[in-house]
PQR file of N, CA, C, O and H, with PARSE charges and radii, in Angstrom:
ATOM      1  N   UNK A   1      46.338 286.833 368.804 -0.4000 1.5000
ATOM      2  CA  UNK A   1      46.072 288.252 368.619 -0.0000 2.0000
ATOM      3  C   UNK A   1      47.398 288.989 368.669  0.5500 1.7000
ATOM      4  O   UNK A   1      48.255 288.707 369.506 -0.5500 1.4000
ATOM      5  N   UNK A   2      47.550 289.935 367.759 -0.4000 1.5000
ATOM      6  CA  UNK A   2      48.754 290.751 367.799 -0.0000 2.0000
ATOM      7  C   UNK A   2      48.371 292.201 368.107  0.5500 1.7000
ATOM      8  O   UNK A   2      47.193 292.537 368.227 -0.5500 1.4000
ATOM      9  H   UNK A   2      46.853 290.164 367.079  0.4000 1.0000
ATOM     10  N   UNK A   3      49.386 293.041 368.230 -0.4000 1.5000
ATOM     11  CA  UNK A   3      49.134 294.438 368.590 -0.0000 2.0000
ATOM     12  C   UNK A   3      48.201 295.131 367.596  0.5500 1.7000
ATOM     13  O   UNK A   3      47.320 295.891 367.999 -0.5500 1.4000
ATOM     14  H   UNK A   3      50.343 292.768 368.133  0.4000 1.0000
ATOM     15  N   UNK A   4      48.391 294.872 366.303 -0.4000 1.5000
ATOM     16  CA  UNK A   4      47.557 295.528 365.306 -0.0000 2.0000
ATOM     17  C   UNK A   4      46.099 295.099 365.446  0.5500 1.7000
ATOM     18  O   UNK A   4      45.200 295.932 365.330 -0.5500 1.4000
ATOM     19  H   UNK A   4      49.107 294.254 365.977  0.4000 1.0000
ATOM     20  N   UNK A   5      45.850 293.810 365.694 -0.4000 1.5000
ATOM     21  CA  UNK A   5      44.474 293.334 365.868 -0.0000 2.0000
ATOM     22  C   UNK A   5      43.804 294.027 367.043  0.5500 1.7000
ATOM     23  O   UNK A   5      42.669 294.490 366.932 -0.5500 1.4000
ATOM     24  H   UNK A   5      46.580 293.133 365.788  0.4000 1.0000
ATOM     25  N   UNK A   6      44.499 294.099 368.159 -0.4000 1.5000
ATOM     26  CA  UNK A   6      43.934 294.760 369.340 -0.0000 2.0000
ATOM     27  C   UNK A   6      43.695 296.235 369.069  0.5500 1.7000
ATOM     28  O   UNK A   6      42.689 296.796 369.503 -0.5500 1.4000
ATOM     29  H   UNK A   6      45.421 293.723 368.250  0.4000 1.0000
ATOM     30  N   UNK A   7      44.610 296.856 368.359 -0.4000 1.5000
ATOM     31  CA  UNK A   7      44.436 298.273 368.031 -0.0000 2.0000
ATOM     32  C   UNK A   7      43.236 298.459 367.104  0.5500 1.7000
ATOM     33  O   UNK A   7      42.495 299.433 367.238 -0.5500 1.4000
ATOM     34  H   UNK A   7      45.427 296.400 368.006  0.4000 1.0000
ATOM     35  N   UNK A   8      43.041 297.539 366.171 -0.4000 1.5000
ATOM     36  CA  UNK A   8      41.878 297.607 365.280 -0.0000 2.0000
ATOM     37  C   UNK A   8      40.570 297.492 366.071  0.5500 1.7000
ATOM     38  O   UNK A   8      39.616 298.222 365.802 -0.5500 1.4000
ATOM     39  H   UNK A   8      43.642 296.748 366.061  0.4000 1.0000
ATOM     40  N   UNK A   9      40.526 296.590 367.033 -0.4000 1.5000
ATOM     41  CA  UNK A   9      39.331 296.449 367.881 -0.0000 2.0000
ATOM     42  C   UNK A   9      39.089 297.755 368.641  0.5500 1.7000
ATOM     43  O   UNK A   9      37.962 298.247 368.694 -0.5500 1.4000
ATOM     44  H   UNK A   9      41.301 295.997 367.252  0.4000 1.0000
ATOM     45  N   UNK A  10      40.135 298.304 369.219 -0.4000 1.5000
ATOM     46  CA  UNK A  10      40.032 299.571 369.946 -0.0000 2.0000
ATOM     47  C   UNK A  10      39.485 300.673 369.035  0.5500 1.7000
ATOM     48  O   UNK A  10      38.588 301.420 369.425 -0.5500 1.4000
ATOM     49  H   UNK A  10      41.050 297.905 369.176  0.4000 1.0000
ATOM     50  N   UNK A  11      40.031 300.769 367.822 -0.4000 1.5000
ATOM     51  CA  UNK A  11      39.584 301.809 366.885 -0.0000 2.0000
ATOM     52  C   UNK A  11      38.126 301.629 366.505  0.5500 1.7000
ATOM     53  O   UNK A  11      37.391 302.610 366.394 -0.5500 1.4000
ATOM     54  H   UNK A  11      40.760 300.162 367.505  0.4000 1.0000
ATOM     55  N   UNK A  12      37.695 300.392 366.304 -0.4000 1.5000
ATOM     56  CA  UNK A  12      36.285 300.145 365.993 -0.0000 2.0000
ATOM     57  C   UNK A  12      35.376 300.567 367.135  0.5500 1.7000
ATOM     58  O   UNK A  12      34.330 301.178 366.917 -0.5500 1.4000
ATOM     59  H   UNK A  12      38.292 299.595 366.394  0.4000 1.0000
ATOM     60  N   UNK A  13      35.783 300.237 368.351 -0.4000 1.5000
ATOM     61  CA  UNK A  13      34.953 300.585 369.503 -0.0000 2.0000
ATOM     62  C   UNK A  13      34.865 302.085 369.715  0.5500 1.7000
ATOM     63  O   UNK A  13      33.858 302.585 370.217 -0.5500 1.4000
ATOM     64  H   UNK A  13      36.632 299.741 368.528  0.4000 1.0000
ATOM     65  N   UNK A  14      35.900 302.800 369.342 -0.4000 1.5000
ATOM     66  CA  UNK A  14      35.885 304.261 369.455 -0.0000 2.0000
ATOM     67  C   UNK A  14      35.055 304.878 368.326  0.5500 1.7000
ATOM     68  O   UNK A  14      34.325 305.845 368.545 -0.5500 1.4000
ATOM     69  H   UNK A  14      36.718 302.394 368.935  0.4000 1.0000
ATOM     70  N   UNK A  15      35.171 304.316 367.122 -0.4000 1.5000
ATOM     71  CA  UNK A  15      34.560 304.930 365.945 -0.0000 2.0000
ATOM     72  C   UNK A  15      33.076 304.609 365.766  0.5500 1.7000
ATOM     73  O   UNK A  15      32.339 305.396 365.172 -0.5500 1.4000
ATOM     74  H   UNK A  15      35.765 303.531 366.945  0.4000 1.0000
ATOM     75  N   UNK A  16      32.636 303.462 366.276 -0.4000 1.5000
ATOM     76  CA  UNK A  16      31.271 303.007 366.017 -0.0000 2.0000
ATOM     77  C   UNK A  16      30.437 303.142 367.296  0.5500 1.7000
ATOM     78  O   UNK A  16      30.838 302.675 368.362 -0.5500 1.4000
ATOM     79  H   UNK A  16      33.234 302.822 366.758  0.4000 1.0000
ATOM     80  N   UNK A  17      29.292 303.777 367.174 -0.4000 1.5000
ATOM     81  CA  UNK A  17      28.409 303.907 368.331 -0.0000 2.0000
ATOM     82  C   UNK A  17      27.963 302.519 368.781  0.5500 1.7000
ATOM     83  O   UNK A  17      27.746 301.630 367.958 -0.5500 1.4000
ATOM     84  H   UNK A  17      28.966 304.156 366.308  0.4000 1.0000
ATOM     85  N   UNK A  18      27.832 302.345 370.082 -0.4000 1.5000
ATOM     86  CA  UNK A  18      27.494 301.036 370.648 -0.0000 2.0000
ATOM     87  C   UNK A  18      26.213 300.474 370.059  0.5500 1.7000
ATOM     88  O   UNK A  18      26.162 299.295 369.708 -0.5500 1.4000
ATOM     89  H   UNK A  18      28.009 303.067 370.750  0.4000 1.0000
ATOM     90  N   UNK A  19      25.181 301.292 369.943 -0.4000 1.5000
ATOM     91  CA  UNK A  19      23.909 300.788 369.420 -0.0000 2.0000
ATOM     92  C   UNK A  19      24.030 300.336 367.966  0.5500 1.7000
ATOM     93  O   UNK A  19      23.354 299.390 367.561 -0.5500 1.4000
ATOM     94  H   UNK A  19      25.222 302.250 370.227  0.4000 1.0000
ATOM     95  N   UNK A  20      24.864 300.983 367.190 -0.4000 1.5000
ATOM     96  CA  UNK A  20      25.085 300.595 365.796 -0.0000 2.0000
ATOM     97  C   UNK A  20      25.822 299.254 365.749  0.5500 1.7000
ATOM     98  O   UNK A  20      25.473 298.378 364.958 -0.5500 1.4000
ATOM     99  H   UNK A  20      25.413 301.751 367.519  0.4000 1.0000
ATOM    100  N   UNK A  21      26.829 299.099 366.588 -0.4000 1.5000
ATOM    101  CA  UNK A  21      27.578 297.844 366.658 -0.0000 2.0000
ATOM    102  C   UNK A  21      26.676 296.687 367.087  0.5500 1.7000
ATOM    103  O   UNK A  21      26.713 295.610 366.492 -0.5500 1.4000
ATOM    104  H   UNK A  21      27.113 299.810 367.231  0.4000 1.0000
ATOM    105  N   UNK A  22      25.871 296.916 368.118 -0.4000 1.5000
ATOM    106  CA  UNK A  22      24.971 295.878 368.617 -0.0000 2.0000
ATOM    107  C   UNK A  22      23.970 295.473 367.536  0.5500 1.7000
ATOM    108  O   UNK A  22      23.724 294.283 367.338 -0.5500 1.4000
ATOM    109  H   UNK A  22      25.842 297.792 368.601  0.4000 1.0000
ATOM    110  N   UNK A  23      23.399 296.434 366.847 -0.4000 1.5000
ATOM    111  CA  UNK A  23      22.424 296.121 365.792 -0.0000 2.0000
ATOM    112  C   UNK A  23      23.078 295.355 364.652  0.5500 1.7000
ATOM    113  O   UNK A  23      22.494 294.404 364.132 -0.5500 1.4000
ATOM    114  H   UNK A  23      23.599 297.401 367.008  0.4000 1.0000
ATOM    115  N   UNK A  24      24.272 295.754 364.261 -0.4000 1.5000
ATOM    116  CA  UNK A  24      24.975 295.040 363.198 -0.0000 2.0000
ATOM    117  C   UNK A  24      25.275 293.602 363.590  0.5500 1.7000
ATOM    118  O   UNK A  24      25.093 292.688 362.786 -0.5500 1.4000
ATOM    119  H   UNK A  24      24.746 296.526 364.684  0.4000 1.0000
ATOM    120  N   UNK A  25      25.732 293.398 364.815 -0.4000 1.5000
ATOM    121  CA  UNK A  25      26.006 292.037 365.293 -0.0000 2.0000
ATOM    122  C   UNK A  25      24.724 291.223 365.402  0.5500 1.7000
ATOM    123  O   UNK A  25      24.726 290.026 365.114 -0.5500 1.4000
ATOM    124  H   UNK A  25      25.879 294.141 365.468  0.4000 1.0000
ATOM    125  N   UNK A  26      23.642 291.850 365.809 -0.4000 1.5000
ATOM    126  CA  UNK A  26      22.352 291.150 365.894 -0.0000 2.0000
ATOM    127  C   UNK A  26      21.931 290.646 364.515  0.5500 1.7000
ATOM    128  O   UNK A  26      21.505 289.501 364.364 -0.5500 1.4000
ATOM    129  H   UNK A  26      23.641 292.823 366.042  0.4000 1.0000
ATOM    130  N   UNK A  27      22.056 291.511 363.520 -0.4000 1.5000
ATOM    131  CA  UNK A  27      21.687 291.115 362.146 -0.0000 2.0000
ATOM    132  C   UNK A  27      22.583 289.992 361.639  0.5500 1.7000
ATOM    133  O   UNK A  27      22.105 289.062 360.991 -0.5500 1.4000
ATOM    134  H   UNK A  27      22.403 292.441 363.643  0.4000 1.0000
ATOM    135  N   UNK A  28      23.868 290.071 361.928 -0.4000 1.5000
ATOM    136  CA  UNK A  28      24.788 289.021 361.486 -0.0000 2.0000
ATOM    137  C   UNK A  28      24.487 287.684 362.154  0.5500 1.7000
ATOM    138  O   UNK A  28      24.605 286.632 361.526 -0.5500 1.4000
ATOM    139  H   UNK A  28      24.257 290.827 362.455  0.4000 1.0000
ATOM    140  N   UNK A  29      24.097 287.725 363.431 -0.4000 1.5000
ATOM    141  CA  UNK A  29      23.768 286.483 364.142 -0.0000 2.0000
ATOM    142  C   UNK A  29      22.528 285.819 363.567  0.5500 1.7000
ATOM    143  O   UNK A  29      22.372 284.603 363.679 -0.5500 1.4000
ATOM    144  H   UNK A  29      24.001 288.579 363.941  0.4000 1.0000
ATOM    145  N   UNK A  30      21.644 286.594 362.954 -0.4000 1.5000
ATOM    146  CA  UNK A  30      20.416 286.054 362.365 -0.0000 2.0000
ATOM    147  C   UNK A  30      20.592 285.617 360.914  0.5500 1.7000
ATOM    148  O   UNK A  30      19.725 284.940 360.361 -0.5500 1.4000
ATOM    149  H   UNK A  30      21.771 287.582 362.863  0.4000 1.0000
ATOM    150  N   UNK A  31      21.689 285.992 360.307 -0.4000 1.5000
ATOM    151  CA  UNK A  31      21.944 285.671 358.908 -0.0000 2.0000
ATOM    152  C   UNK A  31      22.453 284.239 358.771  0.5500 1.7000
ATOM    153  O   UNK A  31      23.367 283.825 359.483 -0.5500 1.4000
ATOM    154  H   UNK A  31      22.393 286.542 360.757  0.4000 1.0000
ATOM    155  N   UNK A  32      21.848 283.481 357.840 -0.4000 1.5000
ATOM    156  CA  UNK A  32      22.227 282.075 357.662 -0.0000 2.0000
ATOM    157  C   UNK A  32      23.705 281.898 357.323  0.5500 1.7000
ATOM    158  O   UNK A  32      24.341 280.970 357.822 -0.5500 1.4000
ATOM    159  H   UNK A  32      21.105 283.817 357.261  0.4000 1.0000
ATOM    160  N   UNK A  33      24.254 282.761 356.494 -0.4000 1.5000
ATOM    161  CA  UNK A  33      25.645 282.623 356.085 -0.0000 2.0000
ATOM    162  C   UNK A  33      26.631 283.147 357.125  0.5500 1.7000
ATOM    163  O   UNK A  33      27.741 282.627 357.239 -0.5500 1.4000
ATOM    164  H   UNK A  33      23.738 283.515 356.089  0.4000 1.0000
ATOM    165  N   UNK A  34      26.245 284.156 357.875 -0.4000 1.5000
ATOM    166  CA  UNK A  34      27.189 284.819 358.777 -0.0000 2.0000
ATOM    167  C   UNK A  34      27.079 284.380 360.237  0.5500 1.7000
ATOM    168  O   UNK A  34      27.964 284.688 361.037 -0.5500 1.4000
ATOM    169  H   UNK A  34      25.343 284.578 357.783  0.4000 1.0000
ATOM    170  N   UNK A  35      26.032 283.681 360.591 -0.4000 1.5000
ATOM    171  CA  UNK A  35      25.797 283.415 362.019 -0.0000 2.0000
ATOM    172  C   UNK A  35      26.915 282.615 362.681  0.5500 1.7000
ATOM    173  O   UNK A  35      27.342 282.967 363.781 -0.5500 1.4000
ATOM    174  H   UNK A  35      25.313 283.431 359.942  0.4000 1.0000
ATOM    175  N   UNK A  36      27.396 281.562 362.052 -0.4000 1.5000
ATOM    176  CA  UNK A  36      28.437 280.732 362.681 -0.0000 2.0000
ATOM    177  C   UNK A  36      29.734 281.522 362.860  0.5500 1.7000
ATOM    178  O   UNK A  36      30.366 281.443 363.913 -0.5500 1.4000
ATOM    179  H   UNK A  36      27.050 281.276 361.159  0.4000 1.0000
ATOM    180  N   UNK A  37      30.129 282.279 361.844 -0.4000 1.5000
ATOM    181  CA  UNK A  37      31.350 283.086 361.942 -0.0000 2.0000
ATOM    182  C   UNK A  37      31.201 284.194 362.975  0.5500 1.7000
ATOM    183  O   UNK A  37      32.141 284.503 363.708 -0.5500 1.4000
ATOM    184  H   UNK A  37      29.615 282.343 360.989  0.4000 1.0000
ATOM    185  N   UNK A  38      30.028 284.782 363.027 -0.4000 1.5000
ATOM    186  CA  UNK A  38      29.771 285.841 364.001 -0.0000 2.0000
ATOM    187  C   UNK A  38      29.859 285.296 365.411  0.5500 1.7000
ATOM    188  O   UNK A  38      30.466 285.925 366.278 -0.5500 1.4000
ATOM    189  H   UNK A  38      29.264 284.531 362.432  0.4000 1.0000
ATOM    190  N   UNK A  39      29.268 284.141 365.657 -0.4000 1.5000
ATOM    191  CA  UNK A  39      29.340 283.525 366.989 -0.0000 2.0000
ATOM    192  C   UNK A  39      30.777 283.205 367.364  0.5500 1.7000
ATOM    193  O   UNK A  39      31.191 283.423 368.502 -0.5500 1.4000
ATOM    194  H   UNK A  39      28.776 283.630 364.953  0.4000 1.0000
ATOM    195  N   UNK A  40      31.537 282.687 366.406 -0.4000 1.5000
ATOM    196  CA  UNK A  40      32.942 282.368 366.666 -0.0000 2.0000
ATOM    197  C   UNK A  40      33.717 283.642 367.012  0.5500 1.7000
ATOM    198  O   UNK A  40      34.520 283.653 367.946 -0.5500 1.4000
ATOM    199  H   UNK A  40      31.201 282.509 365.481  0.4000 1.0000
ATOM    200  N   UNK A  41      33.474 284.699 366.263 -0.4000 1.5000
ATOM    201  CA  UNK A  41      34.139 285.968 366.539 -0.0000 2.0000
ATOM    202  C   UNK A  41      33.784 286.533 367.898  0.5500 1.7000
ATOM    203  O   UNK A  41      34.649 287.038 368.613 -0.5500 1.4000
ATOM    204  H   UNK A  41      32.823 284.690 365.504  0.4000 1.0000
ATOM    205  N   UNK A  42      32.507 286.449 368.257 -0.4000 1.5000
ATOM    206  CA  UNK A  42      32.082 286.948 369.572 -0.0000 2.0000
ATOM    207  C   UNK A  42      32.701 286.137 370.705  0.5500 1.7000
ATOM    208  O   UNK A  42      33.069 286.689 371.741 -0.5500 1.4000
ATOM    209  H   UNK A  42      31.804 286.039 367.676  0.4000 1.0000
ATOM    210  N   UNK A  43      32.815 284.829 370.506 -0.4000 1.5000
ATOM    211  CA  UNK A  43      33.459 283.991 371.519 -0.0000 2.0000
ATOM    212  C   UNK A  43      34.940 284.341 371.656  0.5500 1.7000
ATOM    213  O   UNK A  43      35.478 284.355 372.763 -0.5500 1.4000
ATOM    214  H   UNK A  43      32.516 284.380 369.664  0.4000 1.0000
ATOM    215  N   UNK A  44      35.590 284.620 370.543 -0.4000 1.5000
ATOM    216  CA  UNK A  44      37.002 285.022 370.580 -0.0000 2.0000
ATOM    217  C   UNK A  44      37.165 286.348 371.320  0.5500 1.7000
ATOM    218  O   UNK A  44      38.067 286.496 372.144 -0.5500 1.4000
ATOM    219  H   UNK A  44      35.153 284.608 369.643  0.4000 1.0000
ATOM    220  N   UNK A  45      36.295 287.306 371.025 -0.4000 1.5000
ATOM    221  CA  UNK A  45      36.355 288.590 371.731 -0.0000 2.0000
ATOM    222  C   UNK A  45      36.150 288.405 373.224  0.5500 1.7000
ATOM    223  O   UNK A  45      36.838 289.019 374.040 -0.5500 1.4000
ATOM    224  H   UNK A  45      35.563 287.186 370.355  0.4000 1.0000
ATOM    225  N   UNK A  46      35.194 287.549 373.573 -0.4000 1.5000
ATOM    226  CA  UNK A  46      34.931 287.288 374.990 -0.0000 2.0000
ATOM    227  C   UNK A  46      36.173 286.697 375.663  0.5500 1.7000
ATOM    228  O   UNK A  46      36.550 287.115 376.758 -0.5500 1.4000
ATOM    229  H   UNK A  46      34.635 287.051 372.910  0.4000 1.0000
ATOM    230  N   UNK A  47      36.797 285.736 375.010 -0.4000 1.5000
ATOM    231  CA  UNK A  47      37.969 285.082 375.578 -0.0000 2.0000
ATOM    232  C   UNK A  47      39.135 286.070 375.720  0.5500 1.7000
ATOM    233  O   UNK A  47      39.865 286.029 376.710 -0.5500 1.4000
ATOM    234  H   UNK A  47      36.491 285.396 374.121  0.4000 1.0000
ATOM    235  N   UNK A  48      39.307 286.946 374.745 -0.4000 1.5000
ATOM    236  CA  UNK A  48      40.451 287.848 374.742 -0.0000 2.0000
ATOM    237  C   UNK A  48      40.264 289.092 375.605  0.5500 1.7000
ATOM    238  O   UNK A  48      41.246 289.679 376.060 -0.5500 1.4000
ATOM    239  H   UNK A  48      38.714 286.980 373.941  0.4000 1.0000
ATOM    240  N   UNK A  49      39.014 289.502 375.837 -0.4000 1.5000
ATOM    241  CA  UNK A  49      38.795 290.770 376.519 -0.0000 2.0000
ATOM    242  C   UNK A  49      38.038 290.676 377.844  0.5500 1.7000
ATOM    243  O   UNK A  49      38.182 291.569 378.678 -0.5500 1.4000
ATOM    244  H   UNK A  49      38.216 289.025 375.467  0.4000 1.0000
ATOM    245  N   UNK A  50      37.248 289.645 378.067 -0.4000 1.5000
ATOM    246  CA  UNK A  50      36.373 289.676 379.236 -0.0000 2.0000
ATOM    247  C   UNK A  50      36.979 289.220 380.561  0.5500 1.7000
ATOM    248  O   UNK A  50      36.408 289.530 381.607 -0.5500 1.4000
ATOM    249  H   UNK A  50      37.131 288.920 377.389  0.4000 1.0000
ATOM    250  N   UNK A  51      38.092 288.508 380.576 -0.4000 1.5000
ATOM    251  CA  UNK A  51      38.583 288.121 381.901 -0.0000 2.0000
ATOM    252  C   UNK A  51      38.931 289.306 382.812  0.5500 1.7000
ATOM    253  O   UNK A  51      39.062 289.128 384.023 -0.5500 1.4000
ATOM    254  H   UNK A  51      38.556 288.257 379.727  0.4000 1.0000
ATOM    255  N   UNK A  52      39.079 290.487 382.261 -0.4000 1.5000
ATOM    256  CA  UNK A  52      39.353 291.669 383.070 -0.0000 2.0000
ATOM    257  C   UNK A  52      40.415 292.538 382.438  0.5500 1.7000
ATOM    258  O   UNK A  52      40.844 292.278 381.313 -0.5500 1.4000
ATOM    259  H   UNK A  52      38.973 290.632 381.278  0.4000 1.0000
ATOM    260  N   UNK A  53      40.845 293.564 383.142 -0.4000 1.5000
ATOM    261  CA  UNK A  53      41.792 294.523 382.568 -0.0000 2.0000
ATOM    262  C   UNK A  53      43.153 293.928 382.243  0.5500 1.7000
ATOM    263  O   UNK A  53      43.925 294.531 381.499 -0.5500 1.4000
ATOM    264  H   UNK A  53      40.497 293.776 384.056  0.4000 1.0000
ATOM    265  N   UNK A  54      43.457 292.766 382.782 -0.4000 1.5000
ATOM    266  CA  UNK A  54      44.729 292.119 382.471 -0.0000 2.0000
ATOM    267  C   UNK A  54      44.599 291.099 381.344  0.5500 1.7000
ATOM    268  O   UNK A  54      45.556 290.387 381.039 -0.5500 1.4000
ATOM    269  H   UNK A  54      42.829 292.276 383.387  0.4000 1.0000
ATOM    270  N   UNK A  55      43.422 291.023 380.723 -0.4000 1.5000
ATOM    271  CA  UNK A  55      43.206 290.099 379.612 -0.0000 2.0000
ATOM    272  C   UNK A  55      44.129 290.453 378.452  0.5500 1.7000
ATOM    273  O   UNK A  55      44.517 291.610 378.290 -0.5500 1.4000
ATOM    274  H   UNK A  55      42.645 291.601 380.970  0.4000 1.0000
ATOM    275  N   UNK A  56      44.477 289.459 377.652 -0.4000 1.5000
ATOM    276  CA  UNK A  56      45.417 289.642 376.549 -0.0000 2.0000
ATOM    277  C   UNK A  56      45.010 290.808 375.649  0.5500 1.7000
ATOM    278  O   UNK A  56      45.844 291.659 375.339 -0.5500 1.4000
ATOM    279  H   UNK A  56      44.161 288.519 377.784  0.4000 1.0000
ATOM    280  N   UNK A  57      43.770 290.864 375.231 -0.4000 1.5000
ATOM    281  CA  UNK A  57      43.322 291.928 374.338 -0.0000 2.0000
ATOM    282  C   UNK A  57      43.410 293.305 374.967  0.5500 1.7000
ATOM    283  O   UNK A  57      43.738 294.280 374.292 -0.5500 1.4000
ATOM    284  H   UNK A  57      43.093 290.172 375.483  0.4000 1.0000
ATOM    285  N   UNK A  58      43.119 293.388 376.246 -0.4000 1.5000
ATOM    286  CA  UNK A  58      43.169 294.680 376.945 -0.0000 2.0000
ATOM    287  C   UNK A  58      44.602 295.177 377.079  0.5500 1.7000
ATOM    288  O   UNK A  58      44.876 296.359 376.867 -0.5500 1.4000
ATOM    289  H   UNK A  58      42.852 292.596 376.795  0.4000 1.0000
ATOM    290  N   UNK A  59      45.503 294.287 377.425 -0.4000 1.5000
ATOM    291  CA  UNK A  59      46.902 294.671 377.606 -0.0000 2.0000
ATOM    292  C   UNK A  59      47.498 295.119 376.285  0.5500 1.7000
ATOM    293  O   UNK A  59      48.162 296.154 376.220 -0.5500 1.4000
ATOM    294  H   UNK A  59      45.281 293.328 377.597  0.4000 1.0000
ATOM    295  N   UNK A  60      47.264 294.345 375.228 -0.4000 1.5000
ATOM    296  CA  UNK A  60      47.784 294.727 373.914 -0.0000 2.0000
ATOM    297  C   UNK A  60      47.124 296.019 373.456  0.5500 1.7000
ATOM    298  O   UNK A  60      47.796 296.887 372.899 -0.5500 1.4000
ATOM    299  H   UNK A  60      46.725 293.505 375.281  0.4000 1.0000
ATOM    300  N   UNK A  61      45.826 296.163 373.680 -0.4000 1.5000
ATOM    301  CA  UNK A  61      45.119 297.372 373.293 -0.0000 2.0000
ATOM    302  C   UNK A  61      45.667 298.606 373.967  0.5500 1.7000
ATOM    303  O   UNK A  61      45.815 299.651 373.334 -0.5500 1.4000
ATOM    304  H   UNK A  61      45.280 295.458 374.133  0.4000 1.0000
ATOM    305  N   UNK A  62      45.971 298.494 375.260 -0.4000 1.5000
ATOM    306  CA  UNK A  62      46.552 299.634 375.979 -0.0000 2.0000
ATOM    307  C   UNK A  62      47.921 299.982 375.397  0.5500 1.7000
ATOM    308  O   UNK A  62      48.261 301.156 375.249 -0.5500 1.4000
ATOM    309  H   UNK A  62      45.850 297.645 375.775  0.4000 1.0000
ATOM    310  N   UNK A  63      48.689 298.967 375.075 -0.4000 1.5000
ATOM    311  CA  UNK A  63      50.032 299.207 374.536 -0.0000 2.0000
ATOM    312  C   UNK A  63      49.985 299.876 373.174  0.5500 1.7000
ATOM    313  O   UNK A  63      50.909 300.603 372.811 -0.5500 1.4000
ATOM    314  H   UNK A  63      48.413 298.014 375.196  0.4000 1.0000
ATOM    315  N   UNK A  64      48.918 299.640 372.413 -0.4000 1.5000
ATOM    316  CA  UNK A  64      48.858 300.171 371.056 -0.0000 2.0000
ATOM    317  C   UNK A  64      48.200 301.529 370.966  0.5500 1.7000
ATOM    318  O   UNK A  64      48.227 302.149 369.903 -0.5500 1.4000
ATOM    319  H   UNK A  64      48.167 299.049 372.708  0.4000 1.0000
ATOM    320  N   UNK A  65      47.605 302.018 372.054 -0.4000 1.5000
ATOM    321  CA  UNK A  65      46.988 303.343 371.999 -0.0000 2.0000
ATOM    322  C   UNK A  65      48.038 304.386 371.632  0.5500 1.7000
ATOM    323  O   UNK A  65      49.181 304.349 372.089 -0.5500 1.4000
ATOM    324  H   UNK A  65      47.583 301.514 372.918  0.4000 1.0000
ATOM    325  N   UNK A  66      47.614 305.288 370.817 -0.4000 1.5000
ATOM    326  CA  UNK A  66      48.527 306.343 370.400 -0.0000 2.0000
ATOM    327  C   UNK A  66      49.355 305.953 369.177  0.5500 1.7000
ATOM    328  O   UNK A  66      50.107 306.763 368.634 -0.5500 1.4000
ATOM    329  H   UNK A  66      46.686 305.318 370.446  0.4000 1.0000
ATOM    330  N   UNK A  67      49.203 304.702 368.757 -0.4000 1.5000
ATOM    331  CA  UNK A  67      49.903 304.268 367.562 -0.0000 2.0000
ATOM    332  C   UNK A  67      49.205 304.843 366.344  0.5500 1.7000
ATOM    333  O   UNK A  67      47.990 304.696 366.208 -0.5500 1.4000
ATOM    334  H   UNK A  67      48.593 304.044 369.198  0.4000 1.0000
ATOM    335  N   UNK A  68      49.934 305.488 365.463 -0.4000 1.5000
ATOM    336  CA  UNK A  68      49.301 306.052 364.278 -0.0000 2.0000
ATOM    337  C   UNK A  68      48.679 304.972 363.402  0.5500 1.7000
ATOM    338  O   UNK A  68      49.111 303.820 363.405 -0.5500 1.4000
ATOM    339  H   UNK A  68      50.921 305.607 365.573  0.4000 1.0000
ATOM    340  N   UNK A  69      47.655 305.372 362.653 -0.4000 1.5000
ATOM    341  CA  UNK A  69      47.165 304.467 361.654 -0.0000 2.0000
ATOM    342  C   UNK A  69      45.795 304.039 361.817  0.5500 1.7000
ATOM    343  O   UNK A  69      45.290 303.262 361.006 -0.5500 1.4000
ATOM    344  H   UNK A  69      47.304 306.308 362.651  0.4000 1.0000
TER
END
């Protein structure tokens, strides 16, 4: 993960309402073509963000806040 990736995740979480994001992910998990990729992506997000505020994604995300674009 690089700074831009973390910033993109941050921007998505700010721009998209939680219920809309959850519903979209639910539909993707049920889709035959998208389910495996969606699961892989969710596992990556979990690994990068869930260990806590010092997780790689969180640290990079904090550093990128305020970056234009």
